[in-house]
N, C-alpha and C positions, 0 to 999 in steps of 0.2 A: 717576708717581703709583701705579702698582702696586708694592705690597709682598708682603712672603713671605706674609702673613698674608690677601691680598687676595681678594675672593668674584669670582663670577663673575656679570655682568648681559649679557641678549642681548636687542636690542632690533630691531624691525623699522623702518627708514625707505624711504622712497621715493627713486627713485633722484637725483631731484633734491635732495631734502634730503640725501644721501650725497655728493653732487658739492659742495654748499656747504659743509657740513661738513669735507672733505678740504681744499677752497681754505682757507678760514678756518684750519684748524689746521696748513697747510704755511706759510702767512703768520706764525702765531707761531712757529711750528718745533717743533711739539710733534705728537704722533699723534693720529688721532681722537680714540681712548680717553681720552687724558689732554685733550683740548682739552673733549670732552663731560663728563666727570666733572667738571672745574674748575667748567664754567658749571652743571651740573646743582647741587653743593655750593652753588656761590654762590647761587642761585634759592632754595635749600632754605634758609638760612640767614637770607635776607631775608623767606621768606614764613614762617617758623617766630619770629621774634623775639617777645618775651615782649609780647603784646597781646591784651587781653580786652576783650570788647563784653558788656557788661550791659544786658539789657532790661529797662525796670522800667514799670510802670503807672504812671499821675501820682500815684496813691495811694502806691505804694513811694517813688517819685522824693522826694516832699514828707517822707516817714518819713527818709530817708536825710539830705537837708537838713536837718531838727530835730536827730538824731543828730549831725551836724558842729557846727551850732552851739549845740549844748547844753553848758553850761559845767560843768566837774567839778572837783573840786576837787584843789588842787595835794598832790603827794606831799611828805614829808616832806624826802625827797632834794633834790626839784627847789625847794622853798622855802630850803634851805641853801645851794643851787647860785646862786641869785637873791641870797639876801642876799651871799654872797662876794662878787658879781660887783660888786653896789652899794658895796661897800666897797674894790674895787679900783679906782675910777672914781678918774682922777687928772688930768684937765682941765675946761676949763670947757664942752667938749662932750659933757659927761658919758659920756664912754667911757672904755675901760681901756687905751687905745692911746697910747702917747706918740708924739705925731707928729714932735714937735722934740726935738733931744739933750739930753742934761741935763750 
């Protein structure tokens, strides 16, 4: 895994942990360094997956729901697209998909 532009990282581990790391790395056929870096990067990816937690008061939560439920005017472009879709319906199921061969 090291590359020409790789940086160095020094860590301290107990003898027991080092023994476990060496054993696991040997089973995988890789160096301890590669084994540790691969595991750390995988854990970092899982940890930093785009997730956001938003804490709201009851009032704030109610305002968010009101905004979601609020109706808005359709844009002219969306109205045009909806009209095009309606005009494109070709079967009795009100879809624009041809379900049988023509």
